[in-house]
C-alpha atoms as one frame of an Amber mdcrd trajectory, in Angstrom:
protein
 125.131 101.036 106.955 121.577 102.276 107.464 118.844  99.763 106.542 115.083
 100.049 106.904 112.208  97.985 105.565 108.552  98.762 105.108 105.995  96.192
 104.032 103.731  97.779 101.417 101.420  94.789 101.050 101.361  91.055 100.564
 104.648  89.974  98.977 105.866  93.536  98.353 108.376  95.421 100.498 110.261
  98.700 100.274 113.866  98.400 101.452 116.147 101.387 102.003 119.890 100.839
 102.255 121.760 104.089 102.787 120.669 106.317  99.872 119.028 103.636  97.691
 115.369 102.624  98.008 114.441  99.256  96.510 111.147  97.597  95.771 111.104
  93.871  96.418 108.275  91.834  94.909 108.208  88.316  96.293 111.970  87.520
  96.478 113.204  89.745  93.638 114.441  93.321  93.607 112.341  94.829  90.821
 112.776  98.609  91.067 114.976 101.157  92.794 115.413 104.884  93.217 118.778
 106.524  93.734 119.527 110.238  93.533 116.030 110.832  92.131 116.518 108.388
  89.262 114.339 105.328  88.690 115.895 101.970  87.810 114.186  98.676  87.014
 115.460  95.176  87.664 115.436  92.529  84.924 112.358  90.848  86.451 110.282
  94.023  86.848 107.525  92.642  84.586 108.031  88.935  85.321 104.375  88.445
  86.200 101.167  90.447  86.193 101.399  90.821  89.967 105.023  91.974  89.941
 104.304  94.479  87.150 101.357  95.737  89.218 103.615  96.208  92.255 106.097
  98.192  90.148 103.322 100.302  88.609 101.923 101.161  92.040 105.395 101.986
  93.370 106.488 104.142  90.427 103.166 105.718  89.510 103.581 104.600  85.887
 101.597 101.945  84.033 103.573  99.013  82.622 103.030 100.287  79.077 104.479
 103.670  80.065 107.480 102.017  81.733 108.205  99.948  78.611 108.191 103.149
  76.525 110.492 104.853  79.043 112.907 101.903  78.917 112.887 101.920  75.114
 113.529 105.687  75.085 116.441 105.299  77.530 114.692 107.275  80.267 114.774
 104.316  82.659 117.560 101.732  82.829 117.025  98.017  83.383 120.002  96.825
  85.422 121.096  94.396  88.105 119.859  96.499  91.035 122.405  95.133  93.478
 125.123  97.223  91.764 123.487 100.443  93.033 124.829  99.981  96.541
């Protein structure tokens, strides 16, 4: 198992486990990328700060992400199942 971590800022860390890259905001996994696809965790917009972390990581504003979720372009899942 190959694991690496990179602190992106206060309370936000990028974690790579094998072929999955996760975004952790505070103590929650809030976003992930696997095989070029973006996934969001259930708490991705839990707070203004967490939503900001996700927006910076993905390059999409929260309003855009909500539209993408509604359109089925991005899934909201338990991110731990991606491993």
